[in-house]
DRENNU-169187 format. One record per residue (C-alpha): residue in one letter; x, y, z. Coordinates in steps of 0.001 Angstrom, whole numbers, always signed. Example, Ala and Ser with C-alpha at 12.3 -4.5 7.8 and 13.67 -1.06 7.14 Angstrom:
REM residues 2
+------+---------+---------+---------+
| rest |       X |       Y |       Z |
+------+---------+---------+---------+
|    A |  +12300 |   -4500 |   +7800 |
|    S |  +13670 |   -1060 |   +7140 |
+------+---------+---------+---------+
REM end
This chain:
REM residues 290
+------+---------+---------+---------+
| rest |       X |       Y |       Z |
+------+---------+---------+---------+
|    M |  +21189 |   +4506 |  +18904 |
|    L |  +19604 |   +7877 |  +17891 |
|    K |  +17574 |   +7891 |  +14548 |
|    S |  +17870 |  +10549 |  +12142 |
|    L |  +15135 |  +13061 |  +11633 |
|    A |  +14412 |  +11550 |   +8273 |
|    A |  +13893 |   +8192 |   +9934 |
|    A |  +11466 |   +9655 |  +12352 |
|    L |   +9151 |  +10625 |   +9698 |
|    T |   +6231 |   +8333 |   +9031 |
|    V |   +7211 |   +5400 |   +6884 |
|    A |   +5478 |   +4929 |   +3493 |
|    V |   +4761 |   +1291 |   +2582 |
|    T |   +7650 |      -3 |    +446 |
|    A |   +8571 |   -3388 |    -805 |
|    V |  +12246 |   -4029 |   -1526 |
|    A |  +14792 |   -6738 |   -1755 |
|    A |  +16430 |   -6356 |   +1505 |
|    S |  +19770 |   -8073 |   +1439 |
|    A |  +22634 |   -8770 |   -1021 |
|    E |  +21626 |  -12406 |   -1224 |
|    D |  +17865 |  -11528 |   -1664 |
|    R |  +16911 |  -13768 |   +1085 |
|    F |  +13837 |  -11956 |   +1655 |
|    V |  +11705 |   -9010 |    +670 |
|    V |  +10351 |   -6578 |   +3374 |
|    E |   +7503 |   -4092 |   +3680 |
|    R |   +7718 |   -1039 |   +6041 |
|    H |   +4711 |    +391 |   +7622 |
|    G |   +4035 |   +2833 |  +10640 |
|    D |   +6284 |   +5340 |  +12179 |
|    A |  +10079 |   +5027 |  +11731 |
|    G |  +10525 |   +6786 |  +15072 |
|    A |   +8569 |   +4235 |  +17168 |
|    Q |   +9406 |    +889 |  +18629 |
|    T |  +10850 |   -1408 |  +15924 |
|    V |   +9015 |   -4649 |  +15220 |
|    L |  +10052 |   -7325 |  +12849 |
|    F |   +7429 |   -9901 |  +11608 |
|    V |   +8590 |  -13137 |  +10051 |
|    P |   +5983 |  -15555 |   +8570 |
|    G |   +6316 |  -19344 |   +8209 |
|    L |   +6792 |  -22029 |   +5743 |
|    A |   +5261 |  -21036 |   +2209 |
|    S |   +3657 |  -18079 |   +3711 |
|    S |   +3331 |  -14366 |   +2740 |
|    G |   +4113 |  -11381 |   +5083 |
|    Q |    +373 |  -10665 |   +4627 |
|    T |      +7 |  -13329 |   +7448 |
|    W |    +534 |  -10286 |   +9747 |
|    D |   -1870 |   -7862 |   +7970 |
|    G |   -4348 |   -7827 |  +10898 |
|    A |   -1736 |   -7048 |  +13469 |
|    V |      -2 |   -4433 |  +11216 |
|    G |   -3462 |   -2668 |  +10896 |
|    E |   -3964 |   -2724 |  +14713 |
|    L |    -517 |   -1352 |  +15427 |
|    G |    -958 |   +1501 |  +12956 |
|    E |   +1386 |   +4266 |  +13721 |
|    T |   +2468 |   +3008 |  +17100 |
|    A |   +5456 |    +943 |  +15696 |
|    D |   +8064 |   +1086 |  +13119 |
|    I |   +6977 |   -2238 |  +11311 |
|    H |   +8998 |   -4395 |   +9015 |
|    V |   +7111 |   -7261 |   +7507 |
|    F |   +9248 |   -9969 |   +5787 |
|    T |   +8386 |  -12623 |   +3145 |
|    L |  +11306 |  -15146 |   +2822 |
|    A |  +12791 |  -16179 |    -425 |
|    G |  +11049 |  -18945 |   -2295 |
|    F |   +7708 |  -18453 |    -521 |
|    A |   +4522 |  -16769 |   -1768 |
|    G |   +6012 |  -15346 |   -4981 |
|    V |   +9447 |  -14231 |   -3718 |
|    P |  +12080 |  -15822 |   -6053 |
|    A |  +14093 |  -18588 |   -4546 |
|    V |  +17648 |  -18261 |   -4026 |
|    E |  +20532 |  -20697 |   -3393 |
|    T |  +20272 |  -21777 |    +279 |
|    G |  +23968 |  -22693 |    +817 |
|    S |  +25520 |  -24929 |   +3243 |
|    D |  +24246 |  -23020 |   +6245 |
|    G |  +20521 |  -24041 |   +5546 |
|    F |  +17465 |  -22201 |   +4946 |
|    I |  +16713 |  -21128 |   +8612 |
|    A |  +20157 |  -20034 |   +9463 |
|    G |  +20456 |  -18301 |   +5995 |
|    A |  +17367 |  -16351 |   +6523 |
|    A |  +18342 |  -15495 |  +10156 |
|    G |  +21886 |  -14241 |   +9052 |
|    A |  +20240 |  -12048 |   +6400 |
|    I |  +17756 |  -10595 |   +8793 |
|    S |  +20515 |  -10085 |  +11379 |
|    D |  +22594 |   -8182 |   +8701 |
|    Y |  +19388 |   -6112 |   +7869 |
|    I |  +19173 |   -5027 |  +11579 |
|    A |  +22729 |   -4056 |  +11744 |
|    Q |  +22884 |   -2212 |   +8475 |
|    G |  +19652 |    -285 |   +9452 |
|    G |  +21148 |    +535 |  +12888 |
|    Y |  +18072 |    -608 |  +14625 |
|    S |  +17869 |   -1299 |  +18410 |
|    D |  +15570 |   -2618 |  +20916 |
|    V |  +14015 |   -4679 |  +18124 |
|    V |  +11117 |   -7040 |  +18964 |
|    L |  +10909 |  -10048 |  +16768 |
|    V |   +7478 |  -11753 |  +15911 |
|    G |   +7850 |  -15034 |  +14052 |
|    H |   +5153 |  -17671 |  +13103 |
|    S |   +5972 |  -21410 |  +12619 |
|    L |   +9424 |  -21701 |  +10718 |
|    G |   +9591 |  -17950 |  +11159 |
|    G |   +9637 |  -18395 |  +14955 |
|    Q |  +12807 |  -20417 |  +14727 |
|    V |  +14287 |  -17764 |  +12414 |
|    A |  +13338 |  -15202 |  +14978 |
|    L |  +15039 |  -17062 |  +17779 |
|    Q |  +18276 |  -17435 |  +15693 |
|    V |  +18151 |  -13697 |  +15047 |
|    A |  +17869 |  -13104 |  +18697 |
|    A |  +20845 |  -15211 |  +19467 |
|    R |  +23007 |  -13556 |  +16551 |
|    S |  +21834 |   -9924 |  +17357 |
|    S |  +21557 |  -10043 |  +21049 |
|    D |  +22789 |   -6422 |  +21366 |
|    A |  +19955 |   -5152 |  +19051 |
|    V |  +16911 |   -7464 |  +20121 |
|    S |  +14889 |   -6732 |  +23182 |
|    A |  +12162 |   -9444 |  +22972 |
|    V |  +10885 |  -12299 |  +20862 |
|    M |   +7258 |  -13497 |  +20379 |
|    V |   +6951 |  -17075 |  +18832 |
|    V |   +3751 |  -18067 |  +17284 |
|    D |   +3161 |  -21934 |  +17319 |
|    S |   +6749 |  -23040 |  +16805 |
|    V |   +8984 |  -25254 |  +18668 |
|    P |  +12696 |  -26055 |  +18376 |
|    F |  +12539 |  -29781 |  +18095 |
|    Y |   +9293 |  -30446 |  +16177 |
|    A |   +9682 |  -34238 |  +16016 |
|    R |   +9653 |  -34608 |  +19637 |
|    L |   +6157 |  -33063 |  +19863 |
|    F |   +4949 |  -36445 |  +18272 |
|    N |   +7520 |  -38674 |  +19640 |
|    P |   +8994 |  -37755 |  +23068 |
|    A |  +11715 |  -40333 |  +22495 |
|    A |  +12792 |  -39113 |  +19070 |
|    T |  +16539 |  -38584 |  +18618 |
|    P |  +18028 |  -35913 |  +16328 |
|    E |  +19302 |  -38562 |  +14230 |
|    Q |  +16100 |  -40229 |  +13813 |
|    A |  +14395 |  -36963 |  +13128 |
|    A |  +16909 |  -35857 |  +10536 |
|    A |  +16633 |  -39131 |   +8637 |
|    S |  +12762 |  -38934 |   +8627 |
|    G |  +12859 |  -35130 |   +7622 |
|    E |  +15193 |  -35877 |   +4766 |
|    M |  +13210 |  -38788 |   +3470 |
|    F |   +9917 |  -36884 |   +3467 |
|    A |  +11483 |  -33793 |   +1975 |
|    A |  +12919 |  -35932 |   -1053 |
|    Q |   +9325 |  -37347 |   -1484 |
|    M |   +7882 |  -33877 |   -1348 |
|    S |  +10428 |  -32295 |   -3916 |
|    S |   +9991 |  -35118 |   -6396 |
|    L |   +6186 |  -35055 |   -6509 |
|    P |   +4515 |  -33829 |   -9707 |
|    R |   +3392 |  -30317 |   -9166 |
|    E |    -312 |  -30977 |   -9088 |
|    Q |    +174 |  -33777 |   -6613 |
|    F |   +2289 |  -31633 |   -4355 |
|    L |    -339 |  -28893 |   -4284 |
|    A |   -2995 |  -31487 |   -3489 |
|    M |    -901 |  -32681 |    -693 |
|    M |    -453 |  -29245 |    +748 |
|    G |   -4125 |  -28745 |    +537 |
|    Q |   -4831 |  -31753 |   +2596 |
|    G |   -3438 |  -29976 |   +5549 |
|    L |   -5652 |  -26935 |   +5355 |
|    P |   -7955 |  -27932 |   +8120 |
|    V |   -5069 |  -27964 |  +10690 |
|    Q |   -3794 |  -24676 |   +9450 |
|    S |   -6786 |  -22528 |  +10298 |
|    L |  -10322 |  -22779 |  +11491 |
|    D |  -11175 |  -19932 |   +9109 |
|    T |  -12230 |  -21877 |   +5802 |
|    A |  -12181 |  -18620 |   +3836 |
|    F |   -8523 |  -18240 |   +4765 |
|    H |   -7850 |  -21556 |   +3075 |
|    A |   -8109 |  -20016 |    -328 |
|    T |   -5318 |  -17547 |    +570 |
|    L |   -3105 |  -20328 |   +1825 |
|    T |   -3672 |  -22314 |   -1405 |
|    E |   -2593 |  -19211 |   -3322 |
|    W |    +598 |  -18709 |   -1267 |
|    F |   +1377 |  -22662 |   -1766 |
|    A |    +872 |  -22211 |   -5479 |
|    A |   +3278 |  -19213 |   -5583 |
|    S |   +6035 |  -21028 |   -3630 |
|    D |   +8994 |  -22905 |   -4686 |
|    Q |   +8416 |  -26535 |   -4250 |
|    A |  +12159 |  -27342 |   -3695 |
|    V |  +12489 |  -24715 |   -1176 |
|    I |   +9391 |  -25763 |    +771 |
|    A |  +10893 |  -29405 |    +819 |
|    A |  +14240 |  -28316 |   +1933 |
|    A |  +12936 |  -25951 |   +4611 |
|    F |  +10379 |  -28549 |   +5919 |
|    A |  +13213 |  -30965 |   +6325 |
|    E |  +14850 |  -28533 |   +8609 |
|    V |  +11742 |  -27687 |  +10603 |
|    S |  +10813 |  -31365 |  +11002 |
|    G |  +14349 |  -32894 |  +11207 |
|    R |  +16491 |  -30634 |  +13174 |
|    D |  +16781 |  -29973 |  +16795 |
|    F |  +17427 |  -26219 |  +17387 |
|    S |  +17153 |  -26302 |  +21143 |
|    S |  +20799 |  -25307 |  +21679 |
|    V |  +20089 |  -21694 |  +20554 |
|    L |  +17788 |  -21199 |  +23511 |
|    E |  +20637 |  -21077 |  +26014 |
|    E |  +22056 |  -18071 |  +24006 |
|    I |  +18824 |  -16034 |  +24473 |
|    D |  +18531 |  -13949 |  +27622 |
|    V |  +15616 |  -11484 |  +26507 |
|    P |  +11977 |  -12099 |  +27173 |
|    V |  +10316 |  -14787 |  +24858 |
|    L |   +6656 |  -15373 |  +24812 |
|    I |   +5418 |  -18471 |  +23041 |
|    L |   +1854 |  -18683 |  +21929 |
|    A |    +354 |  -22091 |  +21229 |
|    P |   -3088 |  -22501 |  +19710 |
|    W |   -5662 |  -24983 |  +20982 |
|    A |   -9058 |  -25941 |  +19675 |
|    P |  -11500 |  -28792 |  +20224 |
|    G |  -10482 |  -31953 |  +18353 |
|    A |   -6800 |  -31349 |  +18988 |
|    P |   -4740 |  -34386 |  +19796 |
|    V |   -4231 |  -33277 |  +23456 |
|    D |   -6004 |  -31058 |  +25814 |
|    A |   -4868 |  -27530 |  +26448 |
|    E |   -3128 |  -28259 |  +29749 |
|    T |   -1077 |  -31017 |  +28261 |
|    L |    -299 |  -28845 |  +25302 |
|    Q |   +1081 |  -26165 |  +27607 |
|    T |   +3186 |  -28605 |  +29348 |
|    M |   +4766 |  -29970 |  +26059 |
|    Y |   +5613 |  -26503 |  +24765 |
|    A |   +7122 |  -25442 |  +28145 |
|    A |   +9168 |  -28501 |  +28158 |
|    Q |  +10584 |  -27616 |  +24682 |
|    Y |  +11352 |  -24069 |  +25750 |
|    A |  +12733 |  -24983 |  +29274 |
|    P |  +16336 |  -23822 |  +28399 |
|    L |  +15196 |  -20292 |  +27929 |
|    E |  +16253 |  -17880 |  +30674 |
|    N |  +13182 |  -15759 |  +30426 |
|    G |  +10443 |  -17577 |  +28538 |
|    S |   +6748 |  -18142 |  +29052 |
|    V |   +4175 |  -20054 |  +27191 |
|    E |    +431 |  -19100 |  +26566 |
|    I |   -2359 |  -21005 |  +25095 |
|    V |   -4802 |  -19329 |  +22797 |
|    E |   -7969 |  -21213 |  +22612 |
|    G |  -10267 |  -21524 |  +19672 |
|    A |   -7357 |  -21418 |  +17011 |
|    R |   -5167 |  -23563 |  +14939 |
|    H |   -1736 |  -23054 |  +13502 |
|    F |   -2722 |  -19609 |  +12107 |
|    L |   -3856 |  -18428 |  +15345 |
|    M |   -3497 |  -14788 |  +14349 |
|    I |   -6122 |  -15381 |  +11705 |
|    D |   -8502 |  -17625 |  +14027 |
|    Q |   -8225 |  -15255 |  +16967 |
|    P |   -7122 |  -11843 |  +15612 |
|    A |   -8396 |   -9995 |  +18720 |
|    A |   -6643 |  -12233 |  +21220 |
|    F |   -3568 |  -12252 |  +19176 |
|    S |   -3424 |   -8355 |  +18827 |
|    A |   -4197 |   -7912 |  +22624 |
|    R |   -1235 |  -10232 |  +23547 |
|    L |   +1049 |   -8556 |  +21043 |
|    A |     +16 |   -4952 |  +22311 |
|    R |    +766 |   -6015 |  +25933 |
|    F |   +4028 |   -7735 |  +24896 |
|    L |   +5326 |   -4683 |  +23073 |
|    A |   +4307 |   -2481 |  +26057 |
|    D |   +6163 |   -4721 |  +28421 |
|    N |   +9265 |   -4468 |  +26384 |
|    R |   +9689 |    -862 |  +25326 |
+------+---------+---------+---------+
REM end
């Protein structure tokens, strides 16, 4: 689809509510006439997750950076019966359609990775590739290969109920306990803490129940565009890098065109721990899928 002359002008940074349901806010950067790239952050995270990558891309891409409702200061909205991930994916798919975007590359981290995959399935005519950063479709099976969807759902719902009922200070303390596995960059821990504090506790609990308790594998068979999965590994991880690669590859086996790469010296926020390695892989992936 041809873009108008106005759309070809360099985009000023903007932040707007981007759907009728206000499922997210989005910032735009770069050149609106260039390759369209949509960045989706993860649980309780701000779009600032991607600041390093956005800076590296500069004017080489038409960049749309999302922050999902209920996270990092964006007001929460009613999730509805479709759930948090499906609701976010539907809203982003609508955003793509309403904007007339084509050949879109989606980049999603953690929960945002599953949102990106759902968008790719819903908007197959508009999406050209997906990069998933440390996310798997059946999270529970990473820890228990014999886990069933029913067992995972029960466990996820139980933990989410406990999480949502905690007094606020205890909830934030619990979130803080996980900081060492989020990033090797201890200075970044303060930023994560701020995002947690600015996020809606009930939304985090409900979204976590989906991530930890659902099996999203069925959507993979609906995706035929290239999908690159980046998985972080660092010394002290429960398994070695080769085993981790095998585990992630098994999760994504239903993809028609998927590949897994390990990024060493990183934990969950690998774009923070290894910014140069992440930017290099992103640049290559975008070049391969123009």
